[in-house]
C-alpha positions as a Markdown table, in Angstrom:
| # | Residue | x | y | z |
|---|---|---|---|---|
| 1 | Met | -13.4 | 10.5 | 30.9 |
| 2 | Thr | -16.7 | 11.7 | 30.1 |
| 3 | Gly | -18.2 | 13.1 | 26.6 |
| 4 | Glu | -21.4 | 13.0 | 24.1 |
| 5 | Lys | -19.0 | 11.2 | 21.2 |
| 6 | Phe | -17.3 | 8.1 | 21.6 |
| 7 | Arg | -15.4 | 5.8 | 19.5 |
| 8 | Leu | -15.7 | 2.3 | 21.0 |
| 9 | Arg | -13.5 | -0.7 | 19.8 |
| 10 | Phe | -15.4 | -4.3 | 19.6 |
| 11 | Ala | -15.3 | -7.8 | 18.4 |
| 12 | Lys | -17.7 | -9.8 | 16.6 |
| 13 | Ala | -17.3 | -13.4 | 16.5 |
| 14 | Gly | -18.4 | -16.6 | 17.0 |
| 15 | Leu | -21.5 | -17.3 | 15.4 |
| 16 | Leu | -22.6 | -13.8 | 15.5 |
| 17 | Arg | -20.4 | -13.3 | 12.6 |
| 18 | Leu | -23.1 | -14.7 | 10.4 |
| 19 | Ile | -25.3 | -11.7 | 10.7 |
| 20 | Ser | -25.7 | -9.0 | 8.6 |
| 21 | His | -24.4 | -5.5 | 9.1 |
| 22 | His | -27.9 | -4.3 | 9.0 |
| 23 | Asp | -28.7 | -6.8 | 11.6 |
| 24 | Leu | -25.5 | -6.0 | 13.9 |
| 25 | Met | -27.1 | -2.1 | 13.8 |
| 26 | Arg | -31.1 | -3.3 | 14.9 |
| 27 | Cys | -29.1 | -5.5 | 17.9 |
| 28 | Ile | -27.0 | -2.6 | 19.0 |
| 29 | Glu | -30.1 | 0.1 | 19.1 |
| 30 | Arg | -31.8 | -2.5 | 21.0 |
| 31 | Met | -29.0 | -2.7 | 23.5 |
| 32 | Leu | -28.9 | 0.9 | 23.9 |
| 33 | Arg | -32.4 | 1.0 | 24.6 |
| 34 | Arg | -32.3 | -1.6 | 27.5 |
| 35 | Ala | -28.7 | -0.4 | 28.7 |
| 36 | Ala | -31.0 | 3.3 | 29.0 |
| 37 | Ile | -28.0 | 5.3 | 27.5 |
| 38 | Pro | -29.3 | 8.3 | 25.7 |
| 39 | Phe | -28.2 | 8.2 | 22.2 |
| 40 | Lys | -29.1 | 10.9 | 19.6 |
| 41 | Ser | -31.2 | 9.5 | 16.5 |
| 42 | Thr | -31.1 | 10.6 | 12.7 |
| 43 | Ala | -34.0 | 13.0 | 11.5 |
| 44 | Gly | -36.5 | 11.7 | 9.3 |
| 45 | Phe | -39.8 | 9.4 | 9.2 |
| 46 | Arg | -37.5 | 6.4 | 11.1 |
| 47 | Pro | -35.2 | 7.7 | 13.0 |
| 48 | Ser | -32.5 | 5.9 | 14.5 |
| 49 | Pro | -29.5 | 5.9 | 16.6 |
| 50 | Arg | -26.7 | 8.1 | 15.1 |
| 51 | Leu | -24.3 | 5.2 | 14.7 |
| 52 | Val | -21.6 | 5.3 | 12.7 |
| 53 | Phe | -19.3 | 2.1 | 12.0 |
| 54 | Ala | -15.8 | 2.8 | 10.5 |
| 55 | Leu | -16.4 | 0.1 | 7.6 |
| 56 | Ser | -18.6 | -2.7 | 7.5 |
| 57 | Leu | -17.7 | -6.3 | 7.8 |
| 58 | Pro | -18.4 | -8.5 | 5.3 |
| 59 | Leu | -20.9 | -11.7 | 6.6 |
| 60 | Gly | -19.2 | -14.8 | 7.9 |
| 61 | Val | -16.1 | -12.3 | 8.6 |
| 62 | Val | -14.8 | -12.5 | 12.4 |
| 63 | Gly | -13.8 | -8.9 | 13.2 |
| 64 | Arg | -11.5 | -8.8 | 16.2 |
| 65 | Asp | -11.0 | -4.6 | 16.0 |
| 66 | Glu | -14.3 | -3.1 | 14.8 |
| 67 | Val | -14.9 | 0.7 | 14.9 |
| 68 | Val | -18.3 | 2.5 | 15.9 |
| 69 | Glu | -18.9 | 5.6 | 16.6 |
| 70 | Leu | -22.0 | 6.7 | 19.0 |
| 71 | Glu | -23.4 | 10.4 | 20.0 |
| 72 | Leu | -25.3 | 11.0 | 22.9 |
| 73 | Thr | -27.9 | 13.8 | 24.1 |
| 74 | Glu | -25.4 | 14.1 | 27.3 |
| 75 | Pro | -22.7 | 13.5 | 28.3 |
| 76 | Arg | -21.6 | 10.4 | 30.2 |
| 77 | Asn | -18.4 | 8.7 | 31.6 |
| 78 | Ala | -17.1 | 6.7 | 28.7 |
| 79 | Thr | -16.3 | 3.6 | 31.1 |
| 80 | Asp | -19.9 | 3.6 | 32.1 |
| 81 | Ile | -20.8 | 3.2 | 28.7 |
| 82 | Leu | -18.2 | 0.1 | 27.9 |
| 83 | Asn | -19.8 | -1.8 | 30.8 |
| 84 | Ala | -23.3 | -0.9 | 29.8 |
| 85 | Leu | -22.9 | -1.9 | 26.6 |
| 86 | Asn | -21.2 | -5.2 | 27.4 |
| 87 | His | -23.5 | -6.2 | 30.1 |
| 88 | Gln | -26.3 | -6.2 | 27.1 |
| 89 | Ala | -24.3 | -7.8 | 24.4 |
| 90 | Pro | -25.2 | -11.2 | 23.1 |
| 91 | Glu | -22.6 | -13.7 | 22.8 |
| 92 | Gly | -20.1 | -13.3 | 20.5 |
| 93 | Leu | -19.7 | -9.3 | 20.8 |
| 94 | Thr | -17.7 | -7.9 | 22.8 |
| 95 | Phe | -17.1 | -4.2 | 22.9 |
| 96 | Thr | -12.8 | -4.1 | 24.3 |
| 97 | Gln | -12.0 | 0.1 | 23.9 |
| 98 | Val | -14.0 | 3.2 | 24.5 |
| 99 | Arg | -12.7 | 6.6 | 24.5 |
| 100 | Val | -14.4 | 10.2 | 24.1 |
| 101 | Val | -13.6 | 11.7 | 20.5 |
| 102 | Pro | -14.5 | 15.6 | 19.4 |
| 103 | Pro | -18.3 | 16.4 | 18.1 |
| 104 | Thr | -16.2 | 16.8 | 14.9 |
| 105 | Ala | -14.3 | 13.6 | 14.8 |
| 106 | Thr | -15.2 | 10.8 | 12.1 |
| 107 | Ala | -13.5 | 7.7 | 12.2 |
| 108 | Arg | -11.7 | 7.0 | 8.6 |
| 109 | Val | -10.1 | 4.0 | 8.1 |
| 110 | Arg | -6.4 | 4.4 | 6.5 |
| 111 | Arg | -5.6 | 0.2 | 6.6 |
| 112 | Val | -7.0 | -3.3 | 7.5 |
| 113 | Val | -5.4 | -6.4 | 8.1 |
| 114 | Tyr | -7.4 | -9.9 | 7.7 |
| 115 | Glu | -6.2 | -13.2 | 8.6 |
| 116 | Leu | -6.7 | -16.3 | 7.7 |
| 117 | Pro | -5.5 | -19.8 | 9.3 |
| 118 | Leu | -3.0 | -21.4 | 6.2 |
| 119 | Ala | -2.0 | -25.5 | 6.9 |
| 120 | Ala | 1.6 | -26.0 | 6.9 |
| 121 | Glu | 1.4 | -27.8 | 3.3 |
| 122 | Arg | -0.1 | -25.0 | 1.1 |
| 123 | Arg | 2.4 | -22.2 | 2.9 |
| 124 | Ala | 5.6 | -22.5 | 0.4 |
| 125 | Ala | 3.1 | -22.5 | -3.0 |
| 126 | Ala | 1.3 | -19.3 | -1.2 |
| 127 | Gln | 4.2 | -17.9 | -0.8 |
| 128 | Arg | 5.6 | -17.8 | -4.1 |
| 129 | Leu | 2.3 | -16.6 | -5.3 |
| 130 | Ala | 2.7 | -13.9 | -3.4 |
| 131 | Asp | 6.0 | -13.1 | -4.0 |
| 132 | Gln | 5.4 | -12.8 | -7.7 |
| 133 | Trp | 2.3 | -10.3 | -7.1 |
| 134 | Leu | 4.0 | -8.5 | -5.1 |
| 135 | Arg | 6.7 | -7.8 | -7.7 |
| 136 | Glu | 3.7 | -7.0 | -10.3 |
| 137 | Thr | 2.9 | -3.3 | -10.8 |
| 138 | Ala | -0.9 | -3.9 | -11.8 |
| 139 | Ile | -2.9 | -6.5 | -10.8 |
| 140 | Trp | -6.3 | -6.3 | -12.5 |
| 141 | Val | -9.5 | -7.8 | -11.0 |
| 142 | Glu | -13.5 | -8.5 | -12.4 |
| 143 | Arg | -16.1 | -6.6 | -10.5 |
| 144 | Leu | -19.9 | -6.0 | -11.1 |
| 145 | Lys | -20.4 | -3.3 | -8.7 |
| 146 | Pro | -21.2 | -0.7 | -8.1 |
| 147 | Thr | -20.4 | -0.5 | -11.6 |
| 148 | Ala | -19.3 | -3.4 | -13.8 |
| 149 | Lys | -15.3 | -2.7 | -14.7 |
| 150 | Arg | -12.0 | -4.4 | -14.5 |
| 151 | Leu | -10.0 | -2.6 | -11.3 |
| 152 | Asn | -6.2 | -2.3 | -10.7 |
| 153 | Ile | -6.2 | -3.5 | -7.0 |
| 154 | Arg | -2.3 | -3.7 | -6.8 |
| 155 | Pro | -2.1 | 0.1 | -5.1 |
| 156 | Tyr | -4.2 | -1.1 | -2.1 |
| 157 | Ile | -2.0 | -4.4 | -1.3 |
| 158 | Arg | 0.7 | -2.7 | 1.0 |
| 159 | Gly | 1.6 | -6.7 | 1.8 |
| 160 | Ile | 0.9 | -10.2 | 2.0 |
| 161 | His | 2.2 | -12.2 | 4.7 |
| 162 | Val | 2.5 | -15.9 | 4.8 |
| 163 | Gly | 3.0 | -18.3 | 7.9 |
| 164 | Ala | 0.5 | -20.1 | 10.1 |
| 165 | Thr | -1.9 | -17.6 | 8.8 |
| 166 | Val | -2.0 | -15.8 | 5.5 |
| 167 | Ala | -2.4 | -12.0 | 6.4 |
| 168 | Leu | -3.2 | -9.6 | 3.6 |
| 169 | Asp | -2.3 | -5.8 | 4.5 |
| 170 | Leu | -4.5 | -3.6 | 2.7 |
| 171 | Trp | -4.8 | 0.3 | 2.2 |
| 172 | Val | -7.9 | 1.5 | 2.2 |
| 173 | Thr | -9.4 | 5.0 | 0.9 |
| 174 | Gln | -12.4 | 7.1 | -0.4 |
| 175 | Asp | -12.2 | 5.3 | -3.5 |
| 176 | Gly | -12.2 | 1.9 | -2.2 |
| 177 | Thr | -10.0 | -1.1 | -1.2 |
| 178 | Ala | -8.9 | -4.7 | -2.7 |
| 179 | Arg | -11.4 | -7.3 | -1.2 |
| 180 | Ala | -9.7 | -9.8 | 0.9 |
| 181 | Glu | -11.3 | -12.9 | -1.5 |
| 182 | Glu | -9.8 | -11.5 | -3.8 |
| 183 | Val | -6.3 | -11.5 | -2.7 |
| 184 | Leu | -6.5 | -15.1 | -1.4 |
| 185 | Arg | -7.5 | -15.8 | -5.0 |
| 186 | Leu | -4.4 | -14.3 | -6.0 |
| 187 | Val | -2.1 | -16.6 | -3.5 |
| 188 | Gly | -4.2 | -20.0 | -5.2 |
| 189 | Leu | -6.3 | -19.8 | -1.5 |
| 190 | Asp | -9.9 | -19.4 | -3.5 |
| 191 | Asp | -11.0 | -22.6 | -1.8 |
| 192 | Trp | -11.0 | -21.2 | 2.0 |
| 193 | Ala | -14.5 | -21.1 | 2.4 |
| 194 | Glu | -15.7 | -24.4 | 1.2 |
| 195 | Ser | -12.4 | -26.1 | 3.6 |
| 196 | Gly | -14.3 | -24.8 | 6.7 |
| 197 | Ala | -11.3 | -21.9 | 7.4 |
| 198 | Ile | -12.8 | -18.8 | 8.9 |
| 199 | Leu | -11.3 | -15.6 | 7.6 |
| 200 | Glu | -11.2 | -12.7 | 10.5 |
| 201 | Arg | -10.4 | -9.0 | 10.0 |
| 202 | Thr | -7.8 | -8.4 | 13.1 |
| 203 | Arg | -7.0 | -4.9 | 12.5 |
| 204 | Val | -8.7 | -1.7 | 11.6 |
| 205 | Glu | -6.3 | 1.8 | 11.7 |
| 206 | Leu | -7.7 | 5.0 | 11.2 |
| 207 | Arg | -6.1 | 7.8 | 9.8 |
| 208 | Asp | -6.6 | 10.3 | 13.1 |
| 209 | Glu | -4.7 | 6.9 | 15.4 |
| 210 | Val | -1.8 | 7.3 | 13.2 |
| 211 | Ser | 1.1 | 9.1 | 14.2 |
| 212 | Ala | 4.0 | 10.4 | 12.1 |
| 213 | Thr | 4.0 | 8.2 | 8.9 |
| 214 | Asp | 6.4 | 7.3 | 6.4 |
| 215 | Pro | 4.9 | 9.7 | 3.1 |
| 216 | Thr | 6.3 | 6.2 | 1.1 |
| 217 | Asp | 4.2 | 3.6 | 2.9 |
| 218 | Ala | 0.6 | 5.8 | 2.5 |
| 219 | Pro | -2.0 | 4.7 | 0.7 |
| 220 | Pro | -2.8 | 5.8 | -2.7 |
| 221 | Asp | -3.9 | 9.1 | -2.9 |
| 222 | Arg | -5.5 | 8.8 | -6.3 |
| 223 | Pro | -8.4 | 6.9 | -7.8 |
| 224 | Pro | -7.3 | 3.4 | -9.1 |
| 225 | Glu | -7.1 | 2.4 | -12.7 |
| 226 | Ser | -10.0 | 0.8 | -14.2 |
| 227 | Val | -11.6 | -0.2 | -17.9 |
| 228 | Pro | -15.2 | -0.7 | -18.1 |
| 229 | Leu | -16.4 | -4.0 | -19.2 |
| 230 | Thr | -18.1 | -5.1 | -21.8 |
| 231 | Ala | -22.0 | -6.9 | -22.6 |
| 232 | Ala | -19.8 | -10.4 | -23.0 |
| 233 | Glu | -17.5 | -9.6 | -20.5 |
| 234 | Ile | -20.3 | -8.8 | -17.7 |
| 235 | Ala | -22.6 | -11.8 | -19.2 |
| 236 | Ala | -19.2 | -14.6 | -18.7 |
| 237 | Leu | -18.4 | -13.1 | -15.1 |
| 238 | Thr | -21.9 | -13.2 | -13.7 |
| 239 | Ala | -22.4 | -16.8 | -14.8 |
| 240 | Arg | -18.6 | -17.4 | -13.3 |
| 241 | Leu | -20.3 | -16.2 | -10.1 |
| 242 | Lys | -23.3 | -18.4 | -10.0 |
| 243 | Thr | -21.9 | -21.3 | -10.8 |
| 244 | Ala | -19.3 | -20.3 | -7.7 |
| 245 | Arg | -22.6 | -19.7 | -5.7 |
| 246 | Asp | -24.4 | -22.8 | -6.6 |
| 247 | Gln | -21.1 | -24.4 | -5.3 |
| 248 | Gln | -21.0 | -23.6 | -2.1 |
| 249 | Pro | -22.0 | -25.7 | 0.8 |
| 250 | Ala | -24.8 | -24.5 | 2.7 |
| 251 | Val | -24.7 | -23.2 | 6.3 |
| 252 | Val | -26.4 | -25.2 | 8.9 |
| 253 | Ala | -26.9 | -23.6 | 12.3 |
| 254 | Ser | -30.3 | -23.4 | 14.1 |
| 255 | Asp | -29.3 | -21.3 | 16.9 |
| 256 | Trp | -27.4 | -18.8 | 15.3 |
| 257 | Gly | -29.0 | -16.1 | 16.5 |
| 258 | Ala | -29.7 | -17.4 | 20.3 |
| 259 | Ser | -27.9 | -15.5 | 22.7 |
| 260 | Pro | -28.5 | -15.2 | 26.6 |
| 261 | Asn | -30.4 | -12.0 | 26.4 |
| 262 | Gly | -32.5 | -12.7 | 23.6 |
| 263 | Pro | -33.0 | -13.2 | 20.2 |
| 264 | Val | -30.1 | -11.0 | 18.0 |
| 265 | Val | -32.9 | -10.6 | 15.0 |
| 266 | Glu | -36.3 | -10.5 | 16.1 |
């Protein structure tokens, strides 16, 4: 099928998970140029490809089912676009699906799933805590950004499933979502990064790709409850976050940006 706007699914794994979202955009721009794909550019002093990611991936998290939309200046065959991008992609970046979408289509995320490997001896405790939290009507967390507040994330948690992995099934709305690290902390797994485990986002579900749905099984339709933090609470939270960052082990990977097709980041 040919078209001028494409929706692509891709995986970002291996050492490539350590590059930022901004660097991923720069990497794909170079791939488009090397593949001679006639992409549309944004207006302004520094034009860039009309690339729209459905949801940015947190640094260090593996993405198995990510979504990006690409606009071209002239029609191209979808399969040719997929093959051309994979031919230019560095190790760790794989485009898995492509389809033509209408020019007015927008990839709006409905829900995401994160998965983390879980040792057998920790599953019972994690299951017990998950069951306890899922019975609650409100789960309050503290955030500094974009504004300092206490936020009820319970409406965003669709489910927590414990087995060989702990799977976090989270709603996503224009008002926000729960963060994976917040939910992992609830089930006693706030040490996952220090233990060397790697978090993966295994599912990104889009609103326009879901057909008939159960009205009782849908994202929240209103902004979450929130309460502004006081100056003293902001200071205490800032100190806790700084202590946590200082205690994190440094990542050592001298060749993390290398690829057979040249450097990912210049």
